[in-house]
C-alpha positions as CSV (number, residue, x, y, z in Angstrom):
1,X,-170.4,128.4,-36.6
2,X,-166.3,128.3,-38.0
3,X,-164.3,130.5,-35.5
4,X,-160.4,131.3,-35.5
5,X,-158.9,131.3,-31.9
6,X,-155.9,131.5,-30.2
7,X,-155.2,128.9,-28.5
8,X,-154.5,130.5,-25.2
9,X,-158.5,131.2,-25.1
10,X,-159.5,127.0,-25.9
11,X,-160.7,125.7,-22.5
12,X,-162.8,129.3,-22.1
13,X,-164.6,128.4,-25.5
14,X,-165.0,124.9,-24.5
15,X,-166.3,125.8,-21.3
16,X,-169.0,128.2,-23.4
17,X,-169.6,125.4,-26.7
18,X,-169.4,122.5,-25.6
19,X,-169.3,120.7,-28.8
20,X,-166.5,122.5,-30.2
21,X,-164.9,120.5,-31.9
22,X,-160.7,122.0,-33.1
23,X,-159.6,122.2,-36.4
24,X,-155.7,121.8,-36.0
25,X,-154.2,123.1,-39.2
26,X,-150.1,122.1,-39.2
27,X,-147.5,121.2,-41.1
28,X,-144.6,119.5,-40.9
29,X,-141.2,121.9,-39.5
30,X,-138.8,121.6,-43.1
31,X,-142.3,122.6,-44.7
32,X,-142.8,125.9,-42.3
33,X,-139.5,126.5,-42.7
34,X,-138.8,126.5,-46.1
35,X,-142.5,128.5,-46.0
36,X,-141.4,130.7,-44.2
37,X,-138.2,131.9,-46.0
38,X,-140.0,132.0,-49.5
39,X,-142.4,134.2,-48.4
40,X,-139.2,136.8,-47.0
41,X,-141.3,138.9,-44.7
42,X,-139.7,138.2,-41.2
43,X,-135.9,138.0,-40.5
44,X,-133.7,134.7,-39.6
45,X,-134.5,135.7,-36.4
46,X,-138.0,135.7,-36.3
47,X,-138.5,132.7,-38.0
48,X,-137.1,130.6,-36.2
49,X,-139.4,131.8,-33.2
50,X,-142.5,131.0,-35.1
51,X,-141.1,128.0,-36.3
52,X,-140.7,127.2,-31.8
53,X,-144.4,128.9,-31.3
54,X,-146.2,125.7,-33.8
55,X,-145.0,123.3,-31.7
56,X,-147.3,123.2,-29.0
57,X,-150.1,120.6,-26.5
58,X,-153.7,121.8,-26.5
59,X,-155.4,121.4,-23.8
60,X,-156.4,117.8,-22.9
61,X,-159.5,117.3,-23.4
62,X,-160.7,118.8,-26.3
63,X,-162.2,118.1,-29.7
64,X,-159.6,117.8,-32.1
65,X,-159.4,117.2,-36.0
66,X,-156.0,117.8,-37.5
67,X,-155.5,118.4,-41.5
68,X,-151.9,118.4,-42.5
69,X,-151.0,120.6,-45.0
70,X,-148.3,119.6,-46.3
71,X,-149.2,120.1,-50.0
72,X,-150.3,122.2,-52.4
73,X,-153.2,124.9,-51.1
74,X,-155.9,122.7,-53.0
75,X,-154.3,120.0,-51.6
76,X,-154.7,121.7,-48.3
77,X,-158.3,123.1,-49.0
78,X,-159.9,119.7,-50.3
79,X,-158.6,118.3,-46.2
80,X,-159.6,121.2,-44.2
81,X,-163.5,121.2,-46.1
82,X,-163.1,117.3,-45.4
83,X,-162.6,117.7,-41.1
84,X,-165.7,120.5,-41.8
85,X,-167.7,117.2,-42.5
86,X,-169.7,115.6,-39.8
87,X,-168.4,112.5,-39.1
88,X,-170.2,108.8,-40.6
89,X,-171.5,106.0,-38.3
């Protein structure tokens, strides 16, 4: 099951789903800023607030797979799909 959750509910989700793995999709601040500016949907102040929210800590104890989304959409998709694959050991 793949869910899009707010980070505020992650502790509760982890209690309900003991095998929960978080896929955290991130990009460097400069990439995020350029993308937000390019979209033109938010004012400068709104962009600053949104960038400030992007720097956050996840609750302790979660299994996390991080996806760096700093390139093309196609590369981001490849990385995201790779993160969904089971670990091989």
